[in-house]
C-alpha distance (Angstrom), angle and dihedral (degrees) to the residues before:
residue distance angle dihedral
X1 . . .
X2 3.83 . .
X3 3.83 89.9 .
X4 3.80 91.1 51.7
X5 3.79 91.6 50.5
X6 3.80 91.3 49.5
X7 3.81 90.6 48.3
X8 3.82 90.0 49.3
X9 3.83 92.0 48.8
X10 3.82 89.0 49.3
X11 3.79 92.3 49.0
X12 3.80 92.9 47.5
X13 3.81 92.5 47.8
X14 3.81 88.9 50.9
X15 3.82 88.7 61.0
X16 3.78 88.1 81.9
X17 3.82 92.7 59.9
X18 3.85 95.8 80.3
X19 3.84 89.4 47.9
X20 3.80 90.4 49.6
X21 3.80 90.6 49.4
X22 3.82 90.7 51.3
X23 3.79 97.2 47.1
X24 3.80 93.0 43.0
X25 3.84 91.1 47.4
X26 3.80 93.2 47.6
X27 3.81 91.6 47.0
X28 3.82 89.9 49.7
X29 3.82 89.5 52.3
X30 3.81 94.1 42.8
X31 3.83 93.6 53.4
X32 3.85 95.0 31.9
X33 3.80 91.0 -131.0
X34 3.82 119.9 97.0
X35 3.81 92.7 -174.3
X36 3.79 92.8 55.1
X37 3.79 89.3 46.3
X38 3.83 90.4 52.7
X39 3.85 89.2 47.5
X40 3.82 90.3 52.5
X41 3.78 89.7 49.1
X42 3.78 92.8 50.1
X43 3.78 92.0 43.9
X44 3.83 89.7 54.7
X45 3.75 89.0 49.7
X46 3.80 92.2 48.3
X47 3.80 91.4 51.4
X48 3.81 91.3 47.6
X49 3.83 92.8 48.7
X50 3.81 91.2 47.1
X51 3.78 89.9 55.9
X52 3.81 91.3 46.4
X53 3.86 90.9 50.8
X54 3.82 90.9 48.9
X55 3.81 94.3 45.6
X56 3.77 95.5 43.5
X57 3.79 88.0 58.4
X58 3.73 94.3 -151.8
X59 3.75 119.7 158.1
X60 3.78 113.5 -99.5
X61 3.82 111.4 -131.7
X62 3.80 119.6 -120.1
X63 3.82 117.1 -86.7
X64 3.81 90.0 -116.8
X65 3.85 89.5 68.1
X66 3.79 90.9 53.1
X67 3.79 94.2 48.9
X68 3.82 93.7 53.1
X69 3.81 94.0 63.5
X70 3.82 128.3 105.0
X71 3.76 113.4 -86.9
X72 3.82 94.3 -118.9
X73 3.79 91.8 63.6
X74 3.82 87.3 73.0
X75 3.79 95.5 55.4
X76 3.86 96.8 79.0
X77 3.82 92.6 99.0
X78 3.82 92.4 49.1
X79 3.79 91.1 48.7
X80 3.80 88.6 49.0
X81 3.77 90.7 52.4
X82 3.83 90.0 54.4
X83 3.80 92.7 50.3
X84 3.77 99.7 39.9
X85 3.82 94.2 45.2
X86 3.80 91.5 47.5
X87 3.80 92.7 48.9
X88 3.77 95.8 46.7
X89 3.79 90.1 48.1
X90 3.81 97.2 50.0
X91 3.85 102.8 33.9
X92 3.82 92.7 79.2
X93 3.82 89.7 53.9
X94 3.82 102.7 38.8
X95 3.78 103.9 23.5
X96 3.77 128.6 -116.7
X97 3.79 97.9 -84.6
X98 3.81 94.3 51.9
X99 3.80 93.4 46.5
X100 3.78 95.8 46.3
X101 3.83 93.3 43.6
X102 3.81 89.2 55.6
X103 3.80 90.5 44.0
X104 3.81 90.8 54.3
X105 3.80 91.0 51.2
X106 3.79 90.4 49.7
X107 3.78 92.7 46.6
X108 3.80 95.0 49.4
X109 3.80 93.2 44.0
X110 3.79 91.1 53.0
X111 3.81 90.6 42.9
X112 3.82 90.2 56.6
X113 3.80 90.0 50.9
X114 3.81 92.1 48.7
X115 3.82 92.3 46.4
X116 3.80 94.8 44.0
X117 3.83 94.4 53.0
X118 3.82 96.9 31.3
X119 3.78 91.0 -124.8
X120 3.79 123.4 -170.9
X121 3.78 93.3 18.4
X122 3.77 97.1 -58.9
X123 3.78 121.2 137.9
X124 3.82 115.8 -96.3
X125 3.81 118.2 -103.0
X126 3.81 104.2 179.4
X127 3.80 118.4 -135.9
X128 3.78 113.9 -112.1
X129 3.80 137.0 -172.3
X130 3.83 93.4 -94.6
X131 3.84 92.9 53.6
X132 3.82 91.2 49.0
X133 3.80 90.1 50.0
X134 3.82 89.3 49.6
X135 3.77 92.1 54.3
X136 3.82 89.2 44.4
X137 3.79 89.4 55.7
X138 3.76 90.3 49.6
X139 3.85 89.9 52.0
X140 3.81 88.6 49.9
X141 3.82 90.3 47.6
X142 3.80 89.8 49.9
X143 3.80 90.5 52.8
X144 3.78 91.0 48.6
X145 3.81 91.2 51.3
X146 3.81 94.4 47.3
X147 3.83 96.1 40.7
X148 3.80 95.7 42.9
X149 3.78 91.1 77.4
X150 3.78 91.8 53.8
X151 3.80 92.0 46.9
X152 3.81 92.7 49.0
X153 3.80 93.2 45.9
X154 3.78 90.5 49.4
X155 3.80 92.9 49.7
X156 3.80 92.5 43.4
X157 3.79 91.1 54.5
X158 3.82 95.8 47.8
X159 3.84 99.3 65.9
X160 3.80 90.8 47.0
X161 3.80 91.1 53.3
X162 3.81 96.3 43.2
X163 3.78 101.7 40.0
X164 3.75 99.8 60.9
X165 3.80 111.8 120.1
X166 3.74 115.5 -144.2
X167 3.80 95.6 -178.0
X168 3.79 132.0 51.7
X169 3.76 116.9 -100.5
X170 3.80 116.5 -97.2
X171 3.80 114.4 -76.7
X172 3.82 93.6 20.8
X173 3.70 99.0 79.1
């Protein structure tokens, strides 16, 4: 039951991601600078987290503990910049659903690689046939989402082009 609640909490918190993509993308367009828009987004996040740290009143560990960590633990912000800047740049062109569907496929594919090899000190969770099929279905779903717009536009244009009458109906001529 605890796992289901954690999965539900994760899914609900992920509901803000499309909204974040939209507001960041619109800000990037409005100011014509995706990097400044990403900076504003991260600044807002930094201010919010600063307030949370201060309000939570948890003890901050000594600096020596932070220094003794592997270098890659400090790349989260840089990785966030890559993702946020990419998303806010492409959302206006591809739409939120297309971008986030592709992002989910990328995230799960990389997650399987990390889990399979136990990268960055995580325990190994070998890839199996069912997991590969799951990612394959996500790829198929992403293609359905991205191609559905083309299919619907094509079908919407056809009746308009083929149903034009060039002659008057019988008896009205």
